[in-house]
C-alpha positions in Angstrom: -40.2 -41.4 11.8 -39.0 -43.0 15.0 -38.6 -40.6 17.9 -34.9 -39.9 18.6 -35.6 -39.1 22.3 -37.8 -41.9 23.6 -36.9 -44.4 20.9 -40.4 -45.9 21.1 -42.9 -43.5 19.6 -43.6 -42.6 16.0 -44.0 -39.0 14.9 -47.3 -37.7 13.5 -48.2 -34.4 11.9 -49.2 -31.9 14.5 -48.2 -28.5 15.9 -46.3 -27.0 18.7 -45.5 -23.7 20.4 -41.9 -22.3 20.0 -40.5 -19.8 22.5 -37.3 -17.9 21.5 -35.4 -15.6 23.9 -32.5 -13.3 22.8 -31.2 -9.9 23.7 -33.9 -9.3 26.2 -36.7 -10.2 23.9 -39.1 -13.2 24.3 -40.9 -14.3 21.1 -43.6 -17.0 21.1 -44.9 -18.6 17.9 -48.1 -20.7 18.4 -49.4 -23.4 16.1 -46.1 -24.1 14.4 -46.3 -27.2 12.1 -44.3 -30.0 13.5 -43.8 -33.7 13.7 -44.9 -34.8 17.2 -44.0 -38.1 18.9 -47.1 -40.1 19.9 -45.3 -41.5 22.9 -43.4 -38.7 24.6 -44.6 -35.5 22.8 -41.1 -34.5 21.5 -41.5 -32.1 18.6 -39.4 -31.9 15.4 -39.6 -28.7 13.2 -38.8 -28.8 9.5 -35.6 -26.9 8.5 -37.5 -24.5 6.2 -39.9 -23.6 9.0 -37.0 -23.1 11.5 -35.4 -20.8 9.0 -38.5 -18.7 8.6 -39.0 -18.5 12.4 -35.5 -17.4 13.0 -35.7 -14.7 10.3 -38.9 -13.4 11.7 -37.5 -13.4 15.2 -34.5 -11.3 14.0 -36.9 -8.8 12.6 -38.9 -8.6 15.8 -35.8 -8.2 18.0 -34.5 -5.5 15.6 -37.8 -3.5 16.2 -37.1 -3.4 19.9 -40.1 -5.5 21.0 -39.6 -7.2 24.4 -42.5 -9.7 24.2 -44.2 -10.8 21.1 -46.8 -13.6 20.8 -48.1 -14.6 17.4 -49.8 -17.4 15.5 -47.5 -19.0 13.0 -48.4 -18.3 9.4 -46.8 -19.9 6.4 -45.4 -16.5 5.4 -44.4 -16.1 9.1 
């Protein structure tokens, strides 16, 4: 797809790192599947993956963890 940010690049299959912060917790997910613009590097995350990440983040925050870094897994 055409990048919505730079309007010049095309997105390609790749991965990215997502950092979420809420309620005093910082959660980092590495190697998250994404579409990455070949011109500016902007990343686009699939809705299903976003839903999984947010659910996992809620679980992590609920456990009281302040900092959590993990590699993305399909089951996240």
